[in-house]
N, C-alpha and C positions, 0 to 999 in steps of 0.2 A: 769862214768859207761856207757857202750854202751848197748842199749836195742833193740832187734830185735822183731818187731811186725808183726804177721800174722793176716790179717783181719783189717788192720789199716786204710782203706779208707771208711769203713762203718760209720754209724752215731756215734756209741759208740767209734769206733777206731779213728775217726777224732778228736773228743774232747780229747781223751786220748793222742794222739800223740802231739797235740798242747800243752797240759798241760805239758807233760814230756819235750818237747823241751823248753818251757818257764821256767821250773825248772832247766835247764842247762844240761839235759841228752843228750847224743849223741844217736839219734834215727834213725834206718833204718826200712823201711816198706817193707815187702814181698808182692809183687803184681804181678798179671798176666798182668797188663797194666802199665809198668813202665814209659810210655810216657804220661800218662794222666795228666790233669790239676788238681791240688789239692790246698787247702788253706795253705799247709805247707810252712814254711820258707825254704830257700835254704839249710840250714844246715841239714835238714831232707833228708836222702837218700831214693830213691825209687829203690828197688832191684827186678829185674825180676825173677820169678820162675814159675814152672808149677804146683805147689801145689800137686805134686805127688812123686817127687824124690829129692835127695839132689843136683842134677846137677845144677851148676851155682851159688849157694848161700852158699855152704859149707864154703867158706872162711869168709863170713859175720858171719856165726854162730860161727866159731872158734874165731872170734875177739870180740864176744859179751859176756857180763857177765850175761845177763838175756834175756829170751824169754817170750813174752806174746802172747797167742793164742786166738784170738777172732773170727777166721774164721768160717763161716758157713752161709748158705743161710737163708735169713730173713724168719721166719716162717709165717709172714703175707703177704709176697710177696713184690715186689718192687714198686707197684703202690699205689695210694691214698686209694683205696678200697681193703680190704683184699681179697686174692685169696683162693678159697676153696682148701681143702687138697685132691686132687685127688690121686689115687694110684701112679701116676707118680711123683706128687709133694712131696708126703711123702717119696718116695725113694730118690728124689733129695735132700730134706732137710737133711735126715740122711747121705747120702753118701758124701755130701759136707763137713760134719764135720769129718767123719771117714777118708777120704782120706788125709785131711790136718794133722790129728793126726798121721797117719801112716808115712807121709812124714817127719814130725818133728822128730819122733822117729828114722827113718833111718838116719837123719842128726846127731842126738845126738850120734848114734852108731859110725858114721864115724869121728866125730869131735875130734880133738886133738890140743889144749885143748877144753873142752866143757863148755858151760855156767853153772853157779852155781845154777840157779833157773829158774823154768818155772811156769808161772801163766796161768792156764787153765780156760777159761770162761765156764760158765754153766748158768743155770737159775733155778728159784724156781719152775718151772714146774715139776721138778724132784719129788716133794712131792705129785703130784696129786692135785685134787681139794678137798677142805674141807669146806663145808658150816658151818655156825654158828661161834662161837667164838674160836674154837679149835686153839691153838697156835702151830706153827711149829718152830723148832730150828734146828741147825746143827746136832743135835742128832736124829732128826726125820727120820724114814725109808723112802725109796723111795716109791712113790705111783704107781698107774697103769694108763694106757692110753698111747696114742701116744707120748705126750710131755715128760712124765716121761721116756719112753723107749729111746727117742732121747737123753735126757740129760744124762742118765746113760751111754749110748754108747759114747757120746761126752767126758764125764769125763774119761772113761776108755781108750779112744784112746791114751792118752799120759802117762798112768800109768807106762809103762815100763821104763821111764827115772828114776824113783825112785830107781830101782835096779842098776842104774849107779851112784848112789850117788848124784843125783840132787834133791835139795829141790823143792817140788811141792806144790802149793797152788791152790785150786779150788774156784772160785768166782761165787756163784750162785746169779745171778742178778734178781731183781724184775722188776717191770714196770719202765723202764728208761724214765724219763721225759726230753725231749730235744726239743727245738723249731724247729729244722731243720727236724724232721721226727718222725716216730714211733707213739706211742699211743697219745701223746699230740697233735701232728699236726692233727690227725684225729678227735680229740675231739674239737679243737678250731673252726673249720668251722661252725658247727651247732650253737654254742653259738654266734658266730659273726653274724649269720643270725637270731638270736632271737628265735631259735627252739632247744636250748640245754636242756639236762636233763639226768637223770640216764638211764642206760641200764637195761632192764628187771625189776626185783623187786627192784633193787638198794641195796639189802641187802648184796650182795657179797663183800668180802673184797678186797681192792686194796693195795697190798704191793709195794709201789712206792719208787723211789729214784731219786734225782736230778742228772743229768748227771755229774755235777762237783764233786759230792760225789763218783760216780763210779771211776772217775779218781783219786781223792784224796785217796780213800780206796786202790786202786791198788798200788799206789805209797807207801802208808803206809805199806802194806803187803810186797812189794818188798824190802823196806829198812831195815826191821827188820829180821835178820837171824833166829830168833826163830819162825817166822810166817810160818806155813805150815798147810796143811790139808784143811778143808772145812770152807768157810766163806759165810754167807748170806749177800749180798749187797742190803740191803733194809733200808729204814728210820726206826728209832725206833718208829715211830708213824704211823702205817698203819691206813687207814680209810675205811669206807664202800663206795661203788660206789655212793650212794646217797649223802653222805657227800662230796665226791670229786666233784660231780656236783654242789652242793650248794656253795662250796668254789670257784670253778672256775667261777661260775656265779657272785659271789661277786667281785672277782678280775677284771673281764672283765666288770662289771656293766651291766650284761645281765641277763634275766630271766633264771631259771634253773628248771622249773617245768614240762617240757614236756618229759615224758619218751619214750624211744624207746622200743617197745614191743619185748620181747625175742624171741617169735615165728617168728617174721619177720626177725630178724637177723639170726636165724637158717635156715630159708628158703633160704635167700639170700646167706649165706656164709658157710652153713654146719657146720662141726665140728670145723672149725677155730673160730666160734663164741664163743666157750667155753672159749677162752682167756679173753673175757670181761664179759661173763655171769656167769662164775664159778670162785670163788675166793679162796684166801688163806691168812691167817693171819700169816705172817712170820716175825720173829724178828732177828736182827743182833747181837745175843748174843756174839759171839766170837770177833767181831770187837770192841764192847763196852768193853769187858773184856780186850782186848789188848791195850786199851787206845785211839782208834781212836775218834777224835772229828768231828762230822758231821757239815759241813758248813750250811746245810739246813735240820735240823731235823723236822721242822714243814711245813705242806703242804702250808699254805697261803703264807709264806715268799718265799717258793720255786717257787710257781706259779707267784708271783709278779716279782721275778727276771727273770723268763723264758719268761714272756710276756711283759716285759718293753720295 
């Protein structure tokens, strides 16, 4: 099977592409920088595109059986410290997702033959924030706020392919733990400097997932023709931020008692601080019902693997 991946050079995409290539799939990555250096083996093709039109990559689409769309600007920014959501950044975060979705739909409209399935990335931010122990599932309605609006628009951007007879699955990802970037990389430094601890009150829920389970779940969804619709990609065992800090401290053999005041994070980073200060308890009900077996269902084993 040939799989075409949009957004395959980011943190999540890189792990996914390496995983799929290792599993024997033929993988092609749509990228605006096809000459860039990547960790991919030579059998992975880098295909140039403008992320706006089908020009130059339609033939790749017609030869693929599946498409995975991960493309979108990182909500926390590209640097180590999160970037505040200025009006310009908000527009850029949203438009980076919408234009890719529109481009893929145009490609599907023109393709003959066209791929059988499209996996659309999203995030659990679509549910909004929910303090306390309220549990969210795939049946939970969308919430309110910037992230919820972005996720809804991101998911809807490729919905037209369903009318073309294409199976579509939406993967709402939780906090993806990957040692090369993202939330885990930002958390590791203070712990290594012996100043780690929870954020704010520490009561907020963290619905996390090991990066290998993101790749494994997407492959699982891809391979079963009956898998379509919405899937939460989160561990079946979410934890509070305080528990996360305690487990990370134990894994690193570092103290985990020094909290980072919530007001300080809000002053420094504005609304983007809501990503770590406001939580959601999200469960992967449909993945479990479909028979997916998590490689890392428990936080401690996941963190030990990621920090080894």
